[in-house]
C-alpha distance (Angstrom), angle and dihedral (degrees) to the residues before:
residue distance angle dihedral
P1 . . .
P2 3.79 . .
E3 3.80 113.5 .
Q4 3.81 92.8 -113.2
Y5 3.81 87.8 67.4
T6 3.80 96.2 49.3
R7 3.79 100.7 54.3
G8 3.77 136.9 66.1
G9 3.75 133.7 52.7
P10 3.79 141.1 -179.7
G11 3.77 119.6 -53.2
K12 3.81 104.9 35.6
V13 3.80 127.7 55.2
D14 3.80 111.9 -126.4
R15 3.80 115.2 -171.2
E16 3.81 90.6 -161.4
S17 3.81 91.1 60.0
A18 3.81 125.4 92.0
Y19 3.80 87.1 -156.1
W20 3.79 90.4 61.8
A21 3.81 96.3 40.4
H22 3.78 90.3 57.2
R23 3.81 95.8 37.6
Y24 3.81 90.1 50.6
T25 3.81 90.9 49.8
Q26 3.80 91.4 48.9
N27 3.80 92.6 50.1
L28 3.80 92.4 45.8
A29 3.81 90.7 50.9
Q30 3.79 90.1 62.8
V31 3.82 88.7 72.7
R32 3.84 92.8 69.1
Y33 3.77 105.5 -4.8
S34 3.81 99.4 169.0
A35 3.80 91.9 54.5
M36 3.81 100.5 35.0
I37 3.79 96.4 46.8
V38 3.81 89.6 68.9
D39 3.82 90.6 61.5
I40 3.81 92.5 40.2
R41 3.80 93.1 51.5
A42 3.82 92.0 49.3
H43 3.81 89.7 50.4
S44 3.79 91.9 46.9
L45 3.80 94.3 48.3
E46 3.80 92.4 51.7
W47 3.81 93.0 53.2
E48 3.80 94.8 40.0
E49 3.81 90.2 55.0
Q50 3.80 91.3 50.8
G51 3.80 91.1 47.3
A52 3.80 91.6 48.9
A53 3.80 90.6 52.4
L54 3.80 89.8 52.0
A55 3.81 90.7 48.3
L56 3.81 89.5 52.8
Q57 3.81 89.9 53.7
I58 3.79 90.3 53.0
G59 3.79 91.2 46.8
A60 3.78 92.5 49.8
L61 3.80 91.9 51.3
Q62 3.78 92.2 45.4
C63 3.80 91.8 51.4
G64 3.77 97.0 51.6
G65 3.77 106.6 -66.4
G66 3.79 98.9 -80.5
A67 3.76 122.5 140.6
P68 3.81 116.6 -89.0
G69 3.78 111.9 -94.1
Q70 3.83 94.6 32.9
G71 3.77 97.5 101.6
Q72 3.80 91.7 -61.2
A73 3.78 125.6 133.0
A74 3.80 114.3 -87.4
S75 3.80 92.5 -137.9
P76 3.79 131.0 23.1
P77 3.79 123.4 -110.9
P78 3.83 113.2 -102.1
D79 3.81 92.8 -104.5
A80 3.83 96.0 43.5
L81 3.81 96.2 118.6
Q82 3.79 93.2 50.8
R83 3.82 91.2 51.1
L84 3.80 97.1 48.3
R85 3.78 114.8 106.6
G86 3.77 135.5 -160.8
D87 3.78 128.2 16.4
S88 3.80 96.7 -28.3
A89 3.84 97.4 71.5
P90 3.83 97.5 62.4
S91 3.80 90.7 43.3
L92 3.80 92.3 51.1
R93 3.79 91.6 45.8
R94 3.82 89.1 54.5
Q95 3.80 90.1 48.5
I96 3.81 91.2 50.5
E97 3.81 91.6 47.5
R98 3.83 90.9 48.7
H99 3.79 90.3 48.4
A100 3.81 92.0 49.9
A101 3.82 91.5 48.3
A102 3.81 91.4 48.5
V103 3.82 92.2 49.1
L104 3.80 90.3 49.9
A105 3.82 94.6 49.1
S106 3.78 92.6 43.4
T107 3.81 93.2 49.4
W108 3.80 92.6 51.8
A109 3.83 88.8 47.2
L110 3.81 88.1 51.5
T111 3.81 91.1 56.9
D112 3.81 90.2 53.7
D113 3.80 90.2 47.6
L114 3.82 91.4 49.7
V115 3.81 92.2 51.5
G116 3.80 90.9 48.5
K117 3.77 93.7 46.6
Y118 3.81 99.1 43.1
A119 3.82 103.2 28.9
D120 3.80 116.8 140.7
G121 3.80 92.6 11.4
G122 3.78 96.2 -68.8
E123 3.76 132.9 104.3
A124 3.77 116.1 -120.4
A125 3.76 129.2 -178.2
P126 3.81 116.3 -140.9
R127 3.81 112.1 -93.6
A128 3.77 117.3 -113.5
G129 3.79 112.5 -93.8
L130 3.80 94.7 25.7
E131 3.78 99.3 102.0
R132 3.78 119.2 168.7
R133 3.80 114.5 -97.2
P134 3.79 116.6 -127.1
A135 3.79 115.8 -99.0
G136 3.77 110.4 -82.4
A137 3.80 95.1 20.9
G138 3.77 111.5 144.3
S139 3.76 126.8 -120.2
N140 3.78 124.2 -111.9
L141 3.79 91.0 -145.8
G142 3.65 111.8 108.6
């Protein structure tokens, strides 16, 4: 599995851990669940759809390389990646790792967005001109 899914545990927040990204989001949602869950569900649906598409690619390759929906399995067997041969396995592994990294970064960004939007019990829309900086972008404060 991608590294993000093999690290982290109770007691210490780890921003490189999917466990903590999702646990943090869940705990934050308790502040204003009925409002925040709308944003959380939209975020979740987006990433679940992308993950499902990737799973279909793996399933199609595992079942003979046909396109999904043409008599191929709808979901891959648990050991599909280990059984793939040739050039497709490393490529799919990279895609899975990229997907996992993107989910992790996006989930942590969601927590920041939720705090900004729902801070102090209100609901604020982002002000024009204050777009989110990409992860890792430096600050101009100095």
